[in-house]
N, C-alpha and C positions, 0 to 999 in steps of 0.2 A: 595685417598679416604678413604682408611683406615685409615690413620693418621688422617684425619679430625674426622672421626667416634669416633675414640680413646678420641680425645680432648673434642668432644662433649660430651661423656660418662663420662670422668674425671669432668668435670664442671657441669655435673648433679648430681654426686654422691655429690658434696661438696659445691653447690650454695648457700645452706642457710647459712652455717657457713661462705663462703667467704664474702657475703652481711652483715652479722652481724659482722664480725671482721672489715670490711671495714668502718662500721658506726661507731663502737668504734673507729678506728684508726682515722677519722674525727673529732670526739668529741675530742679525748684526745689531738689531734695536735692543735686544737683551743686553749684548756685549757692551754698547755704549752706554746705557744706562750703570750698569754693573761698574764699569771703568771709571764714570763720571762720578760715582758715589765713593768708590774707593779712593781715587787720586784727586778727588776734589776738582774735577776738568771744569774749565772755566773759559777755555778759548772759543773765540767766535767760530762759526761755520758760516761765511757767507753774510749770514742774518741773526742766527741765534746765539746763545750765550749760555747753553746748559744742555746736559746730555740728554734732556726730555725733547728739546728741539731737534737736536741731531737724530735721536732715534725716530721722531715722525718723519723728518725729511727724508732719511733713507728708505723706510717703510714705503712711503708714497711714491718716491722717485722710481724704486723698484717695482712698483706696482704698475706704473704707467708706460714704462719703457717697452713693453711687449706689444702695447697697443699703439705707440709711436711707430714702431717697427713693422707694424701690420701691412704697410704699403710695399715693404720689401719683399714679403711673403705671397703678397698677392702678385707683384710684378714676375716673380721667379716661376710662379705657378701658372702664370698666364689668367688667371681669374679676374683681374682688373678689366681684361677686356671682355672675358665671358659673360661678366655680370650686366654688360651692356645690350647683350643679347636677349635678357630675360624682360618679361612683359613688367618692367618695373621702372616708375620714373625717375629721372636722374637725382631730382629732390629728395627722393626716399634714399638713395644710395648715399647721398651726402649726408642727409639725418642720420642713417644709421651708423655712420663714423662719430660723428659727435656725440650722438646718444651714447653709444658704447665707451666713449671717453669720459663722458659726463659721469656715467654710471659707475666707471673704474674709480674716478677721484672719490664719489660717493662712499664706495666700498672701502676705499683707502681711509676715510674720513673716519668711519666706523671703526675698522681695524685698529688704526692707530690708537685711538681712544683706548679701546677695549685691552691693547697690548701693553700700553704706558700704565693702565691701571692693574693689569694682572701683574706685571714686572714690579711694579711698586709694592704689592702685597707681598710678592715672594721674597724681594730684597729688604723689605721693610724700609721703604723711602718716602719721602713725603710726597705727598700728591694732593696739588691743589686743581679741582675740577675746573673752575673758572681759568685758571691760568692756561691750563692744557686745552682748554677749547680755545681759548685765543689764539695759542700758536698753531691748532690745526686749522682755524679759519683763515690764517694769514697764509700757511702752506698751501691751502686750498686755492687762494687767491692766485699764487705763484703759478701754481700747475694749470688753472684755468687761463691764465695770459701765455703760459707757455704753448696749450693747445689752440689759442685763439691767433697766435705767430705761426706756428708750426703747419697749420693744416691749410692754409692758404697758400703759402709758400711750397708746399708739396703739391697742390694741384696746379701751381702755376709753373714751377720748374722741373718737376716729375721726380722720381725714385734716384735719379743718377747722383743728385745732389743732397739726398736725404739724411746722410751722416753731418755735414756741416749744418743743414737746417736745424736738426734735432739739437745739437749740441747747443747751437745759438739760441734756440727757442727755449731750450730747458733753462741755460744758466742766465739768460739775458733777464728774464723777470726778477731773479733773486738778487743780481746786481741793481737793478732799479729800487726793487723793495728794500735796498740796504739803508736808505734814507727814511724809512717808513718809521723808524723810532722817532728822528727828530721831529715829525709831524706830532707823533704819540706824545711827545714831552710839551710841546707848545700847547697842547690842549690841557694840559695839567697845570700851565702858568698863565698869571694875567695877561691879557684882560679877561681871555675866555674861561679860566677858572672864576671869576666875579659872578658869573651868571649861576652860580650853586647847580650846576649841571655837571655831572661826571660823563664828559662826552668820551673820554677814553675808553669807558666800558664799551661803548657802541662802535668806537672806530673800526675795529677788526670786520664788525659784521656790515658796516658800510662799504668797506673795502671788498667783501665778498658779494654784496649785491653790485658792486661797479666791476667785477670781475666778469659775473654772470651776464652782465649787459654787454660787455666787451667779447665775451665768447658768442652770444647770439648775432652781434655784428658780425663776427669771424665768420660765422656759419653762412650769413647771407653773401659775403664777398666770395666765399669759397663755391657756393652755389653758382653765383655769376660765372666764375672762373671756370668751372666744370661744364657748365652747360655751352658754352662756347669753346672748349676742348675738342678737337678731333683726334681720332685714335686710328 
């Protein structure tokens, strides 16, 4: 019940920003899909090489930004100190942020698939469901890694350095995952291809499981920092 109440409070604090960012994300996603179809856009955007990848990335990025900036809202309002006076364990407080972030990514995954599918129908674009799912899975991995980096740093350094932490945490995983395609190609070449197993199909989902594992480890680290922190 406490966890549910904290989730509701988190949502109330940022729901206006969240709705605005979602609408902007939907609009920009549609524009990127349309432009890529009209102009034959193929320039890579950190990792992807298609309008669909750019659309998914923009939509999911704009979805999680308000959640990452939640610490600023709490610091300005004094809620970060007020919540410690409530009969709630610190583990539940930390868990509420991680769960809220994870649910936001999950909603972003569903929304991204739906938006790309709908725009593909409206603009009569080709739609490969397996390819789109792969793109979304890799984006989810990147944002899970971003959260795994950002939350412990925010708990340790505080909101004063939040801008630098968020920018580094968001773009760092994309730069690291830029080499993912090289690993993907290796799975399609000998000697791994000699096993007659299409490992490349499962690769994004293996990465997703690894991302979830690192996210859970990050939760443990953040909890350890938060328990020792004095306000």
